[in-house]
Structure formats: C-alpha cells, structure tokens
ROGU-240418 format. One record per residue (C-alpha): residue number from 1; residue in three letters; y, x, z. Coordinates in Angstrom, 1 decimal, always signed. Layout:
BEGIN
   num   residu        Y        X        Z
   NUM      ALA        Y        X        Z
...
// end
This chain:
BEGIN
   num   residu        Y        X        Z
     1      MET    +30.6     +1.6     +3.8
     2      VAL    +28.0     +1.3     +6.4
     3      VAL    +28.9     -0.6     +9.2
     4      GLY    +26.5     +0.5    +12.4
     5      ALA    +26.2     +4.3    +11.0
     6      THR    +25.3     +5.8    +14.3
     7      GLY    +22.6     +3.9    +15.0
     8      GLN    +18.7     +4.2    +14.3
     9      ILE    +18.8     +2.8    +10.7
    10      GLY    +22.4     +3.5     +9.8
    11      ARG    +21.8     +7.8    +10.2
    12      PRO    +19.0     +7.8     +7.4
    13      ALA    +20.9     +5.0     +5.3
    14      VAL    +24.2     +7.4     +5.2
    15      ALA    +22.3    +10.3     +4.2
    16      ALA    +20.2     +8.5     +1.4
    17      LEU    +23.8     +6.8     -0.3
    18      ALA    +25.1    +10.3     -0.3
    19      ARG    +22.3    +12.1     -1.6
    20      ASP    +22.7     +9.3     -4.3
    21      GLY    +26.5    +10.2     -5.0
    22      TRP    +28.1     +7.4     -3.5
    23      GLU    +31.3     +8.5     -1.3
    24      VAL    +30.2     +7.2     +1.8
    25      THR    +32.7     +5.7     +5.1
    26      ALA    +30.6     +6.0     +8.3
    27      VAL    +31.5     +3.2    +10.3
    28      SER    +31.1     +3.1    +14.2
    29      ARG    +32.4     +2.4    +17.4
    30      GLY    +32.6     +5.5    +18.4
    31      GLY    +33.3     +7.2    +15.0
    32      GLY    +30.8     +9.8    +15.3
    33      ARG    +28.8    +11.4    +12.7
    34      ASP    +24.9    +13.1    +12.5
    35      GLU    +24.8    +16.6    +11.6
    36      GLY    +22.2    +15.6     +9.0
    37      TRP    +25.1    +13.8     +6.9
    38      PRO    +26.9    +16.0     +4.2
    39      ALA    +30.5    +17.4     +4.9
    40      GLU    +32.0    +14.8     +2.5
    41      VAL    +30.9    +11.8     +4.3
    42      ARG    +34.1     +9.9     +5.9
    43      THR    +33.8     +8.7     +9.1
    44      ALA    +35.7     +6.0    +11.0
    45      ARG    +35.9     +3.9    +14.2
    46      ALA    +35.8     +0.2    +14.7
    47      ASP    +34.0     -2.4    +16.6
    48      ARG    +32.1     -4.9    +14.3
    49      ALA    +32.8     -7.7    +16.4
    50      ASP    +36.6     -7.2    +16.4
    51      ASP    +37.4     -8.8    +12.7
    52      ALA    +40.7     -7.1    +12.1
    53      ALA    +39.3     -3.6    +13.4
    54      LEU    +36.5     -4.3    +10.6
    55      ALA    +38.8     -5.3     +7.8
    56      ALA    +41.3     -2.6     +8.5
    57      ALA    +38.4     +0.0     +8.2
    58      VAL    +37.5     -1.8     +4.7
    59      GLY    +40.8     -1.5     +3.7
    60      GLU    +41.7     -1.9     +0.3
    61      GLY    +37.9     -2.5     -0.7
    62      CYS    +34.6     -1.0     -1.2
    63      GLU    +31.8     -1.2     -3.9
    64      VAL    +29.0     -1.7     -1.2
    65      LEU    +29.3     -2.7     +2.3
    66      VAL    +25.8     -2.2     +4.4
    67      ASP    +25.9     -4.0     +7.7
    68      MET    +23.0     -3.1    +10.5
    69      VAL    +24.6     -4.6    +13.1
    70      ALA    +25.2     -8.2    +11.9
    71      TYR    +23.1    -10.8    +14.1
    72      GLY    +24.7    -14.1    +14.0
    73      PRO    +26.6    -16.7    +11.6
    74      GLU    +30.0    -15.4    +13.0
    75      HIS    +29.2    -11.9    +11.4
    76      ALA    +28.3    -13.4     +8.1
    77      ARG    +31.6    -15.5     +8.0
    78      GLN    +33.5    -12.4     +9.0
    79      LEU    +31.7    -10.4     +5.7
    80      VAL    +32.3    -13.5     +3.4
    81      ALA    +36.0    -13.3     +4.4
    82      LEU    +36.2     -9.9     +3.3
    83      ALA    +34.3    -10.6     -0.3
    84      ASP    +37.7    -10.1     -2.6
    85      ARG    +37.4     -6.5     -1.0
    86      VAL    +33.7     -6.2     -1.2
    87      GLY    +31.7     -5.8     -4.2
    88      SER    +28.1     -6.5     -2.8
    89      ALA    +26.3     -6.3     +0.6
    90      VAL    +23.3     -5.6     +2.2
    91      VAL    +22.3     -6.5     +5.6
    92      VAL    +19.7     -5.8     +7.8
    93      SER    +17.9     -8.9     +9.0
    94      SER    +14.4     -9.2    +10.5
    95      VAL    +10.9    -10.6    +10.2
    96      SER    +11.2    -12.3    +13.1
    97      VAL    +13.1    -15.1    +11.3
    98      TYR     +9.4    -16.1     +9.8
    99      GLU     +7.4    -19.1    +11.5
   100      ASP     +3.8    -20.2    +10.7
   101      ASP     +3.1    -23.4     +9.3
   102      GLU     +2.7    -25.2    +12.7
   103      GLY     +6.4    -24.2    +13.6
   104      ARG     +5.3    -21.3    +16.1
   105      GLY     +7.4    -18.1    +16.0
   106      PHE     +8.2    -15.0    +17.7
   107      ASP    +10.2    -17.4    +20.2
   108      THR     +6.8    -18.8    +20.7
   109      GLN     +4.7    -16.4    +21.5
   110      GLY     +4.6    -16.4    +25.3
   111      GLU     +3.7    -20.0    +25.4
   112      PRO     +0.0    -21.3    +25.5
   113      GLY     -1.3    -21.3    +22.1
   114      GLY     +2.1    -20.3    +20.9
   115      PHE     +1.5    -16.7    +19.1
   116      PRO     +2.3    -17.5    +15.2
   117      GLU     -0.6    -17.1    +12.7
   118      TYR     +1.1    -15.8     +9.7
   119      PRO     -0.3    -15.8     +6.5
   120      VAL     -1.8    -12.3     +5.7
   121      PRO     +0.3    -10.9     +3.5
   122      MET     +3.5    -12.5     +4.4
   123      ASP     +5.8    -13.1     +1.6
   124      GLU     +9.5    -14.0     +1.5
   125      GLY     +8.2    -17.6     +0.7
   126      GLN     +6.8    -18.0     +4.1
   127      ARG     +9.4    -20.6     +5.9
   128      THR    +11.8    -19.4     +8.6
   129      VAL    +12.9    -21.0    +12.0
   130      ALA    +16.0    -23.5    +12.2
   131      PRO    +19.1    -21.4    +12.2
   132      GLY    +20.8    -21.9    +15.8
   133      GLU    +22.4    -19.9    +18.6
   134      SER    +19.4    -20.0    +21.2
   135      SER    +17.8    -16.8    +20.2
   136      TYR    +17.7    -13.6    +18.0
   137      SER    +15.9    -14.8    +15.5
   138      THR    +17.6    -18.0    +15.3
   139      ARG    +20.8    -16.5    +15.0
   140      LYS    +19.3    -13.9    +11.9
   141      VAL    +17.8    -17.1    +10.4
   142      ALA    +21.8    -18.8    +10.4
   143      LEU    +23.2    -15.4     +9.3
   144      GLU    +21.1    -15.2     +6.5
   145      ARG    +21.3    -18.9     +5.3
   146      GLU    +25.3    -18.3     +5.3
   147      LEU    +25.3    -15.1     +3.6
   148      LEU    +22.7    -16.8     +0.7
   149      ALA    +25.1    -19.8     +0.4
   150      ALA    +27.8    -17.5     -0.4
   151      GLY    +26.2    -15.5     -2.7
   152      ASP    +28.3    -16.4     -5.8
   153      ARG    +31.3    -14.8     -4.1
   154      LEU    +29.3    -11.8     -2.3
   155      PRO    +26.1    -11.0     -3.5
   156      THR    +24.1     -9.9     -0.5
   157      THR    +20.7     -8.7     -0.1
   158      LEU    +18.7     -9.2     +3.3
   159      LEU    +16.6     -6.6     +4.4
   160      ARG    +14.0     -8.1     +6.9
   161      ALA    +12.6     -5.6     +8.6
   162      GLY     +9.5     -5.3    +11.1
   163      ALA     +8.6     -2.8    +13.7
   164      VAL    +11.4     -0.1    +13.2
   165      HIS    +10.2     +3.1    +14.0
   166      GLY    +11.9     +6.7    +13.9
   167      PRO    +14.0     +8.8    +15.4
   168      HIS    +17.2     +7.6    +17.9
   169      SER    +15.8     +4.2    +18.4
   170      PRO    +16.3     +2.1    +21.7
   171      LEU    +12.8     +0.7    +21.7
   172      PRO    +10.4     +3.5    +20.3
   173      ARG     +6.9     +2.0    +20.6
   174      GLU     +5.0     +5.0    +19.7
   175      LEU     +6.4     +6.2    +23.1
   176      TYR     +3.2     +4.2    +24.1
   177      PHE     +0.9     +7.2    +22.9
   178      VAL     +3.2     +9.9    +22.8
   179      LYS     +3.4    +10.0    +26.6
   180      ARG     +0.3     +9.3    +27.5
   181      ASN     -0.3    +12.2    +25.4
   182      LEU     +2.0    +14.4    +27.0
   183      ASP     +0.9    +13.1    +30.7
   184      CYS     -2.6    +14.4    +29.5
   185      ARG     -4.0    +10.9    +30.1
   186      ASN     -7.5    +11.5    +28.0
   187      ARG     -8.2     +7.7    +28.0
   188      ARG     -6.8     +4.6    +26.9
   189      VAL     -7.0     +0.9    +27.3
   190      LEU     -6.4     -1.1    +24.2
   191      SER     -6.2     -4.9    +24.0
   192      TYR     -7.4     -7.4    +21.3
   193      GLY    -10.3     -4.7    +20.0
   194      GLY     -7.5     -2.3    +18.9
   195      GLU     -7.3     -4.5    +16.1
   196      SER     -3.8     -5.8    +16.5
   197      ARG     -1.3     -5.1    +13.4
   198      PHE     +2.5     -5.4    +13.8
   199      HIS     +3.7     -4.3    +10.2
   200      THR     +6.0     -1.4    +10.9
   201      ALA     +9.3     -0.3     +9.1
   202      ASN    +10.4     +3.4     +9.4
   203      THR    +14.0     +4.4     +9.1
   204      HIS    +13.5     +6.5     +6.0
   205      ASN    +11.7     +3.5     +4.2
   206      ILE    +14.9     +0.8     +5.1
   207      ALA    +17.1     +3.6     +3.8
   208      GLU    +15.6     +3.8     +0.7
   209      LEU    +15.6     +0.2     +0.1
   210      ILE    +19.1     +0.1     +0.8
   211      ARG    +19.9     +2.9     -1.6
   212      LEU    +18.1     +0.4     -4.4
   213      ALA    +19.7     -2.8     -3.0
   214      ALA    +23.2     -1.0     -3.4
   215      LEU    +22.2     -0.2     -6.9
   216      ARG    +21.1     -3.7     -7.4
   217      PRO    +23.2     -6.4     -6.3
   218      GLY    +22.1     -9.8     -5.7
   219      SER    +21.7    -12.6     -3.8
   220      ARG    +17.9    -12.7     -2.0
   221      ALA    +15.7    -11.7     +1.0
   222      LEU    +13.3     -9.1     +0.9
   223      ASN    +10.6     -7.8     +3.3
   224      ALA    +11.6     -4.4     +4.3
   225      CYS     +8.1     -2.7     +5.7
   226      ASP     +6.1     +0.7     +5.3
   227      PRO     +3.4     +0.7     +2.6
   228      GLU     +0.5     +0.2     +5.0
   229      ALA     +0.3     -2.1     +8.5
   230      LEU     -2.4     +0.1    +10.8
   231      THR     -3.8     -1.2    +13.6
   232      ALA     -3.0     -0.3    +17.1
   233      ALA     -6.2     +1.9    +17.5
   234      GLU     -5.3     +3.5    +13.9
   235      THR     -1.9     +4.1    +15.0
   236      GLY     -3.1     +6.0    +18.4
   237      ALA     -5.4     +8.0    +16.2
   238      ALA     -2.4     +8.9    +13.7
   239      ILE     -0.4    +10.2    +16.8
   240      ASP     -3.2    +12.0    +18.4
   241      ALA     -3.3    +14.5    +15.0
   242      VAL     -0.1    +14.8    +14.9
   243      MET     +0.0    +15.9    +18.5
   244      GLY     -3.3    +17.7    +18.2
   245      VAL     -5.5    +15.9    +21.0
   246      THR     -8.5    +14.0    +21.2
   247      THR     -8.5    +11.3    +23.4
   248      GLU    -11.1     +8.2    +24.1
   249      THR     -9.7     +5.1    +23.2
   250      VAL    -11.3     +2.3    +25.7
   251      LEU    -11.5     -1.6    +23.7
   252      LEU    -10.6     -5.1    +25.7
   253      GLU    -12.1     -8.0    +23.3
   254      GLY     -9.3    -10.3    +23.7
   255      PRO     -5.6     -9.8    +25.5
   256      PRO     -4.7     -7.3    +28.0
   257      ARG     -6.1     -7.5    +31.7
   258      LYS     -4.4     -8.8    +34.6
   259      GLN     -0.8     -6.1    +35.2
   260      SER     -0.8     -5.5    +31.6
   261      VAL     -4.0     -3.2    +31.2
   262      GLY     -4.2     -2.9    +27.5
   263      ARG     -1.0     -4.2    +26.3
   264      THR     +1.2     -2.0    +23.9
   265      PRO     +4.1     -2.8    +21.8
   266      TRP     +2.1     -3.6    +19.0
   267      SER     -0.4     -6.0    +20.9
   268      THR     -0.6     -9.2    +19.2
   269      ARG     -3.2    -12.2    +18.9
   270      HIS     -2.8    -12.3    +15.4
   271      PRO     -1.8     -9.8    +12.4
   272      VAL     +2.1     -9.6    +11.8
   273      VAL     +1.8     -8.4     +8.5
   274      VAL     +4.3     -8.8     +5.1
   275      ASP     +4.0     -8.6     +1.1
   276      MET     +6.0     -5.7     +0.2
   277      SER     +5.5     -6.9     -3.6
   278      ALA     +9.0     -8.8     -4.0
   279      ALA    +11.2     -5.3     -3.1
   280      GLU     +8.9     -3.3     -5.7
   281      ARG     +9.4     -6.0     -8.4
   282      GLU    +13.0     -6.7     -7.6
   283      LEU    +14.2     -2.8     -7.0
   284      ASP    +11.5     -1.0     -8.0
   285      TYR    +10.8     +0.1     -4.5
   286      ARG     +8.4     +3.0     -3.6
   287      PRO     +8.3     +4.0     +0.4
   288      ALA     +9.7     +7.7     +1.1
   289      LEU     +6.9     +8.1     +3.7
   290      SER     +3.9     +6.5     +5.0
   291      TYR     +3.4     +6.1     +8.5
   292      ALA     +1.5     +8.8     +9.2
   293      GLU     +4.1    +11.2     +7.5
   294      SER     +6.7     +9.8     +9.1
   295      LEU     +5.2    +10.6    +12.6
   296      PRO     +6.2    +14.0    +12.8
   297      GLU     +9.8    +13.7    +13.2
   298      THR     +9.5    +11.0    +15.4
   299      VAL     +6.8    +12.7    +17.8
   300      ASP     +9.1    +15.6    +18.0
   301      TRP    +12.5    +13.4    +18.7
   302      LEU    +10.4    +11.5    +21.6
   303      THR     +9.2    +14.9    +23.0
   304      ARG    +12.5    +16.4    +23.3
   305      LYS    +13.6    +13.3    +24.4
   306      LEU    +11.2    +12.9    +27.4
   307      ASP    +12.1    +16.9    +28.7
   308      GLN    +12.4    +16.6    +32.3
   309      ARG    +13.4    +13.0    +32.3
   310      ASP    +11.8     +9.6    +33.7
   311      TRP    +10.9     +7.6    +30.7
   312      ARG    +13.1     +4.7    +31.9
   313      GLU    +16.1     +6.8    +32.1
   314      ALA    +15.7     +8.1    +28.6
   315      PHE    +14.8     +4.7    +27.2
   316      PRO    +16.1     +1.9    +29.2
   317      ALA    +16.0     -0.9    +26.7
   318      LEU    +12.1     -0.1    +26.2
   319      ALA    +11.8     -0.4    +30.4
   320      ARG    +13.5     -3.7    +30.2
   321      VAL    +11.2     -4.9    +27.5
   322      TYR     +8.0     -3.3    +28.9
   323      PRO     +8.5     -2.3    +32.4
   324      ASP     +4.8     -1.5    +33.3
   325      LEU     +4.2     +0.4    +30.3
   326      PHE     +2.4     +3.6    +31.9
   327      ASP     +1.3     +1.7    +34.9
   328      TYR     -1.5     +4.4    +34.9
   329      SER     -2.9     +3.4    +38.4
   330      ALA     -3.5     -0.4    +37.3
   331      GLU     -5.5     +1.3    +34.3
   332      ASP     -7.0     +3.9    +36.7
   333      ALA     -8.3     +1.2    +38.9
   334      PHE     -9.6     -0.6    +35.7
   335      LEU    -11.4     +2.3    +34.0
   336      ASN    -13.2     +3.1    +37.4
   337      VAL    -14.4     -0.6    +37.9
// end
C-alpha cells in the first residue's frame, strides 16, 4: 500500500513496486491514478490525516505500507497503531533532520553565521536536530524517533531524501535554468562561485530505494540521494546540454547580491552532501539514474507545464519560496554595471 501515491515520489514508487511483482494499492486523497501505472494497480481514496479513513484503506492488512506524506509524531503513532495489520513500513524523511557539530541546521541557515557546516560526505550517524513541533525538520525528527522506537512492532525504513527532483514536483529547482533558457537568457549569475552543492534526489532513485526496502524490512534510517552531488554550475551545464543551448555563467564570489541576484534554489554557503554507502551496504542499492540521465524527462515536463503560462501560476509553491527567482531587471542592472 502506497500512501500519497499520486505525488511526486509516489508515482514512480507505485510503478517500481508493481514492476517488481507486488500487488499495489495506490492511496491518495483524490483516489486517482498515473497513466504510467500498470492496469492491475488498485486505487483507493483516503486522507492520511484521517485515522479512520487510513485504517479503512489498510483493511485487513498489507505486507508493506509505504508513506510519502508522514510529517510528524502524530503520523508515526497513526502507523504504529496499524502494526497488527502491517508487516513493515517505508517512510520518506529528509536530510533536513541533520544538524552540524555546532547545533546549526536547516532552521538556522537564515541567521547570521547560522548556515550549517556538515561533514562531506555526511552519513546517517550525524546528529539530528531535537524533535519538536516548531518546524518541518523538528517534526520529521519526532516522526523518525517514534517509528524507530517502535521497530519491534513495526519495522520501518526511513529514507532521508535530499533536494527531490523529477516530474510533478511542486518545487522544481531545475526551473531556475530551464526557464532562463526558454526565455533566451544567454547570461546567468551564480553566487558562491557556482560551487554550491545541495545533494539531489531523483524520484526514480528514491523509488528504487523504496522497492529494495520493501524486500528487506528493517528498523533504520538511510540517506536517499543521487549517486553524485553536482555543483550549481555543473547543474546548469547539464541542463544546457539537454536543451541544446550555450550560455555564459557569471560567477560571484560569496553570497547573492541585493535583490537576490545570483541566488538559486541550490545556493548554499557550505556543501550539503550525503554518504550513500549505508544504502548500498544494507539494501544492495544501485541508483536507477544519474542526475544527467534524469534530466530529459524533467526538462520536458517543465517545458510543457510552462507552455503559455506564467511560472507563478504553474508553480505557486516555488513562487512562495523564491518570489524573485526570475528578477531579470535586477540581473540586467547588475550585469551592465
């Protein structure tokens, strides 16, 4: 059973599990289905925030429950309450749970001197922020700890995903380069010398980890990212290659300039790069795709989504997080200085 099946990660996860021979029930609030799923995939309608509705969807039980949309301790308790009917679980978490040795994490990065300096690469032994209700990261930690504590009743694999990318993303970071290329912007500005690294996680690679974890139940937390962590400049070059364009990249030493010139969705003062060896060791994981191999599907989807539409209408969540992502006038003023 896959909860949150019609979301960005759920779609390829359902397909991967079905291809592996599982009888899959795809659960979502709308009860819809993806056109790429095999016909034998069943669908069910349920809001995972509704305990009774989720319990009804589970029915007499399932061998594996995969949860894309668990965000806090109440969701952990909800899953554990179903332990007598569920063999094991796979739950998507986030690399945002980590903090550095000075107690800095994703929640402090906007503060002066608050950007975390993680080990490179960072393994699952890195300490996490304190559990709580104050943020996405603290709620994910609370979720993780409750599920791991209940491992004797419900073995759960927690997958700590990085910057998730692929079709159907509400926050498509690749749009930064794709839209500029579509708008014939042949110059772009990258802060931190274009060297920022925020480890990405393609949905097909996460789906492969889900498939493998379903076959090997256990109580553990594993990083879930792509085989490589490209720099922002390398990411732009890879997207240019897919789109067949040539651009000039202007590199800024240090942070973005005023009006966010040079800021990208990957802009980090220090690298965020994780170690994938635990997943390789425990699940015999091998990535389904490299970042470059995943791009044609993403670029095609983004191009179609933007067709004759304002980017803020097509991707409202991205616009809320990065309202000035395409401030071309500010860029032009900077480049003409």
